[in-house]
N, C-alpha and C positions, 0 to 999 in steps of 0.2 A: 504494499499499500504505499502510495506517494502522496505527500502534502507539500504546500508551498505556504509560508506565514510572511505577513508584512507588519512590520511595527515601527512606530515613530522612533523609540529608543528603548534600550535595555540597560546599557552599560554607562552611558554619559550622565545619568542622574540618578539619584536615590529617592525613593519614595514608595508609597503604598502600592501603586500600579506597578512599579519596576520590580518590587519584591514579589509580587503576586506572579508576574510573568516569569520570573526566575524559578518560583516554585513549580510553574507548569513545565518549564523547561527541564527541570530535574526529573519530573515524572515522565515526561516524554522520552528523555534519553534512555531511561530504563525500559520503555515500551518498545522503542526503537530496536534495542537489541533482542528484546524477548518476542516481539510480534513481527519483527521484520519490516519496520516503518523505515521510510527514507523521507528526508526533508531537505528543502531549500529555504533559508531564512533571510529576509530582506530587511535591512535596518536604515531607515531615512537619515536619523541624526547621529548615529554612532560611528565612531572610527574603531578599527580593529583594536580590542584590549590587549595588554600584554599577555595575559592568559584568558582563555574562554574555556571554562569547565564543561560547556555544553557542545563544544565542537567534537565531532567523531566522524568515522568513515561514513556514516549514515546520515549525519546531520551537517550540512554545510551552511555557513554564514556569509553573507555579503554586506559590506558597509559603504554607505553613500553620504557620509558626512561631507558638506561643502560650505565655503563661505557664502555662496550664493544658494538661497533656499530653492529657487527655481531650477537651478542647475542640478542639485540633489534630487529633486523630485523626477527631473528627466532622466536622470541615470538610473534611479530606482525603477521608473516605469519601463525603461529599455530592458533592464536586467530581468525584471519580472516577467515581461512579455515574451523575451527569448526562452526563458525557463519553462513558461507554460506551453509554449510551441514545441519545444525539444522534449520535455519531460512528461507533459500531460498528466499531472497530478490528479487524484480522484477529488481533492477539495483544496480551495485555497481559504486560509484563515487570516482574516484582516483585524489586526490588533488594535485599531482605533478608527472611530467614527471619520476622522479627517482623512483617512486613506480608503474609506468605503467606495466613493465615486470612481476613484482610479481602478480599485478591485473590480468593481461591476463592469467598467468599461472594458477591461481586459478579459474577464471571465465569460461574460454572456456570449459573445461572438463564437467562443470555443465550446460553449455548452458545458463549463465546468462550474459546479456549484460553489458557492462561497458562503462563509460564515463570518459574522461581525461580532468580535468580543466587546463587550461593554462593561463598564465598572461603576458608573453612578452619574454624578453630576453633569459630566461632559456630554450626556445624551438627555437625560430627564429634567434637570434643573434649568438648562439654557436652551431648550428645545426650540424656542422660537428664534434663537440665533443660528440654528442649523440652516444650511442652505437647501434649496429644493433638491439639489442633486444628492445631498447627504440624507434626506429624508427618503427619497425614492430608492437609494441604495439599501437603506434599512428594509424597506417593503419587498424588495426583490431578492434579498437574502435568502438562501435556502434555510438557514436558521440563525438566531442570536443567541449568544451565550452571555450571561451575566452573573453576578457574585452573590446576590441574595434575593430573597422573595419581595422585598421592598423595592429594590431596582427593577425587578421583573414587572411588578405592578405599575411603578411610575412610568416604564417605558411604554407599556401597553396602553396606559391611559394618555399619555402625551401624544402618542404616534398612532392610535388606533390599530395596534397589532393585537392578534389573537394571542392569548397566553401560551397556547399549544406550541407557538412557534419560538418561544424563548425558553431555553434549557439553563438549569442552574449548574455552574461550575464554582463552588464556594472557595473562598480563600482558606488556607490551612496554616498551621503552624509547625514550626520544626522543634519537636520534643527533645531532641538532642542538644540543640543550642540553648534553648530557654528551659532552664531547670531551677527549682528551688534551692536555696542555699544560704549560709550565713551571710550577713552584710559585709561586703568588702571593706576593710579598715582604711584602705587608701582612698577610697571614694567618700567614706565618712569624714575623713580628714580634709580632703580636697574642698568639700562643700561645707564643712563645718556642721555636720548633722549628728555629731555624736549625742546619744541621749534622746534624741528627737523621734516623734511619731511622724513618718514621712508620706505625705500625699505625692504623687508623681503624675506628669502629663508629657507625653512624647508627641510633639505637633510642630508643624510649620507654623511660623509666627509671621506671617505675611498679613497685610491689612485686609486683603480679599478673603482671608481664612478666619475671619472673626467667628464664624459659626462653630469653630472647634471648642469654644467656651472656656479658653483659659481665663478671660476677663471675669466670667461668671464664678469661676472657682476663687479667685482673688476676692470678689465681693462677698463670697460666702465664708471667707477666713476668719473675720472676727466673730462670727457665731460659732464656727468650728473650735476657734481657740478658746472660748468660753467653757466648752466641754471637755476639750483636749488641750490643756495648757502648753503642753510641749510640741505642738504641731508645727511642722514646716512643709513647705510646699516647693517641690523640685521640678522645675520646668526644663524640658530638654528640648532644643530647636532653636532656629535662628529665623530672622526675618525682619522687615521694616517696621513691624508693630511693636517690637520689643521696647521701644523707649516709652510708648504710651502705657504698656502694660506695667513697666517699673513705676512710671508716675502714679498710675492708678493705685498700686500697691502702697506707695507712700501716702497718698490721700486717704486710703482706708485704714492707715495706721499699722499696716502688717508689712511694711517694706523690709523689716528684719526677719520677717518669716519666709519670704519668697526669695529662691535661688534660682537664677537663670543660668543653666549650664552651658547654653550655647549648642553648637553642633557636637554631636556624638557619633563617633564612626560606628559602622555595623559591627565590627568585632567587639566593640566595648559595651555595646547595648545590653546583652544579657546581665552583665554584672550591674548595671545601673537599675535593672529591674528589681534585683535582690536587694538594692538599697531601701526600697519603697516597702511600706505597710500596706498601702492602698493605691489604686490607679483611678484617676478621675479625667474623664473627658466628655462633659455633657454637650455632645455634638450633634451634627445631623450627617450621618454617614451612609455610604452606599453598603459598606459592610462594617469595616473597622478591625483590621488585623492586630491592632495594638491590644485590644481587649483579649484576643487570644494569647498573645505574647504574655501579657500579664498573668492570666489564669494558668498558663503552663508553667509559669514562674512561681506559682502558689500564692499570687497576689489577687485580692478581691477587686472587682472592677465595676465602675460606674459609668453609664453612657447616658445619651439623650433616649427620648421616648418617641415612638412612632417612626423609626427609620431603620436602616438596615442592621443596625447593632442587635436588633431583636434576634437574629440568627445566631452569632457567636455567644450571646448572653441567654439564648434559648428561652426567649419570651419572659425574662426576668428570673427563671429558675435557678440560674447560676450567678446572677449578678444584679445590680440596681439599675434600673431604667427611670429616669424622672424627666420632666418637661425641661428642655435643654437650655432655657432662658430663665428658669425659676430658681433664684438665689436660695430662697428658703428650702426648697426640695433637695438642691445640691447639697447645702449644708448639713440637712438632716441625713442623707445618704452617706456622706463622708464620715460623719460622726458614727453612725453604725458600723460602717466598715472598720474604722480604726478602733472601735471597741472590741470588735472581733467575737461577738457573742452568737453570731448565726452560723449555720452550716455553709452558707455563702462565702464564708470566711475561712473555712477549712482548706488549707492549701493543697493537701493531698487529694481531697475529693475534687477540688476545683480543677486540678491538673488532670486527673482521670477523666472527668467529664468533658473537658476541652479536647483532649487527644482522641477520646473515643469517636466523636463526631467530625473533628477537624485535624486529624493527624494526616501525615503525608501518605499512609497507605489508602485513606479515603479518596484523596485526589487522585492517585493513580487508577484507582478502580473506576472513578466516575469519568476520567478522561477517556479511557478506553471504550466506555459505553457510548460517549458522545461521538468519539471518531468512527465508530462503526454503526451509527445510526443510518446514515444515508446509504 
């Protein structure tokens, strides 16, 4: 079975989508060997990395990063078209809505079905901003994959697509990387968190990402501190909104309780979760892999309500879901997590529940089902 894949990028940026795609590629690499799959992968914005753990005899990557966006697109289009003509894959998998019109243009004349991978807000929150060609590409796709029930429902509502045409391929967590453990002393010293009860958020801090809810947690800190006097809030991430958030912490009288860690590299992230006593991100997510990372690390998690986090938090069974801009609800949830009196705070139980539904084995099993549907 042959497949072709087209993505904006995998290696040149770090983020939830990129992490999700890498998980897919780890699973696909295993399937390529076991099932005899062959693939060509086309990356618009990436240059060849020093090492590519997904490259193999069965999976070949092509890189089209260019100073000129138009030239990069032209090179990718030419490479993909040549591959489709020569290799005739059973399916093309389009990794972003922005590449869907090109995918449709090349696939339809050759009678090759294509699938569009979607993640969340790039399709359903900004759907009025999609071009007519992008909308048409969704409607003509053989199938659409997305990461959660919420994203599926929003896509179907926004674009009048039958739910039966949208398949779920949820995010997963690497239980080998994210494990419970004692708090690393060097990080406690680095952030001056000795003796503290630590709330943590991992998030981009750009102004357009205010929905992540870091400001809501800061506003909730005075209430939390009344119940948990030694609470501190560790914020991991970078962006242009950090000065506003730091000023807000000063205005709320909790400037000494909020620690901005800045960017933390992927290898360092598991140790940072172990510093935390609870994870808070009252957001509006398409899924929210950070909640799985927290739970796999034995840390209770709080999310927004009525979004894609219902899947990793299993409809509040394994975590707290609260209205995402409700300061009082966030404060109450954080206090309950830090007190640790509920089963949802039991680290071993949390980890087992997260890995049972969202471990790597489940992704591999689901991926082979989807690839063999058509």
